N, C-alpha and C positions, 0 to 999 in steps of 0.2 A: 184432515190427517187423513189418507187413504182409509177405506174401510170404514168410514163412519158416515152416518147416516145426517144429512145436513138440519133434519129440525126446521124447516120449514116451513112443514104443510100442520103440524100443531108444538105448542111451546112444550118445553117438557115436564113443568109444574103442573099442565090442565088436564092432561090423561094418564090413564096406567100406561105400563110400556106395552101391549098387549094391544090396546085402542091405538097408541100411537104407531106400533106396527102395520096394524090394518088400513089406517087411514095414510100412512106413507106408502105403502105397496097398491091399495088403488091410486094414489095419485102417482106414480110413475109407471102407470098400467099395467102392473107385472102379471101375470095368469099364472093362479093360486088356485085352493083349494082347502076348506076347514074340514079336518076328521075329529069326532069328538072320541071317545075313548076312555076307559079308567085312568084314574088319576097313577100316571106311571113318570117316572123322572129318566127310568136304567135304560139305554141305546137299545141293549138287548133286547130285553123285556118290553118294551114301547114298540119298539118293529113290528113284533108278533102282532102285537096289537092292532098295528095300523095295516098290518098285511102285506109287508113289503123285504126283502132281505137287506139284511142290517148293512148292508157294504153301503144299502141308498142313503145311507140316515146319516147325520151334518150331523158330527160330533163335534160339539164346542168346550173348551176346555181353557182356562188362563192359565199364562204362565208367567213370571215373574223371570225376569234376567236384569242379573246384575251388570252394569261395566262400567269394570274398577271397582273402587270402595265408595263413591260416591252417586253415582247415578243408578237410580233404577227405572228399568221400563216393563211396563205390561202387554201381554199382546193376547188375544184373540184366537188361538189355534181352532181352525176348523178342519176336521178333515172326516173320513168316510167310518161309519159307524164298526167299520170290523177291523178298521188301521190301528196302530199302533204308533201314538206319539213319538217323536225323537227330539228329546229335548237338546242333545247336542245340538242337532240342525239348527233346533233354533236358538240356542245361542251363538252360534257362529253367524247365520242368519243377520241377527245384532252386533256382532263383533263385541257379544257378552262375555264375563269372565266366569260368570256362574248363571245357572237356569234349572230353574224348582217350581211345580206349580202351586200357584199363589196359595195362600190358606184359605179356606172356607172364604169368613168373611169379607173379606178382601175381592176375592172374585166375586162375592154376588153385592157387594157394593157400587164393583168396576159393571158388571154385567146389569145391574140394575134388576138382577131378578135372582129369585134360588135356584141352589144348585138341582142338576134337572132339568132346570125352564130355559137355561140360559140360549142366547138368539145367537144368530151364523152375522150379524150386525152390530155393530156399534154403536152406542149413543153417548158413549163418556170421551173427553178428547186423547187423557189419558189410555186410550185400550186399541193398541191397533190391530187388525186383523187381517191374519195371515192364511191362506188359505191350499191347502193343499193341493195339485195338480191331479192328481187322482180322484179329487171330487166332482169333476167336470167332465167325468167318463160317463155320468151316466144322464139321463134325459129332464127327472126331475127329483128334488132334493126334498126331503122330510128333516122338521124338524119340530121338538116340544115350542109351541108358539108364548112364552113367555108366563106359561099355565101348566099343570101337570096334567088336564082332561083333554088338552086340546092341540089339537098337531097342525101344521100345514103342510101340504107340498105346493111347492114352488118350482116354477120351470125352472131348471140349472142356469141358462144363458139370463133370465130375469135375476137370477138373483147375482151371478156376476156384475152384470150391466149396474146393478141399485147398491149394490155391497162398495164395489169396486173393491174388492180386495187386495193386499200383495200374494200373488203367487208364487211359491216356493215348493219345492220337497221338505215336508218335515216329518214323515213317518217312518213308520219301517214296513218291510213286508207283514200282510196280515196271517 
């Protein structure tokens, strides 16, 4: 599935999500740097701690989309930190009949990490990654690295190459 890391480097049960991500980024030859900071998961506050404009953050939101009455899909929407997710656009993208933010428990289960540390990558086959094209207008993206106290600054073109997200406009104007 588009946006899902293949897991060939590390088996899911062997490592924590942070360690697995680092191994996968290294194996893919990604250009990144680690940033340690005080524990924080809110995009605007952690962006200030990391020292960058909030627009350069990759904000990750798990969305539930109903397709008719019997089918439910989940999307990991990745948008610039200063943008608002357009649930109607996500619903239309999947030909859904209803879209809403996934409940915290479901979002954390699918993402594999707690709220505020959700990665812009998916390690779950039931979670498709959709990225807004505005995300690719900056040379480097910042996101919490499955931890509240450590972030990654990742070259945007490496993110796009490795995550291979579905790219579609899913935000409203900041």
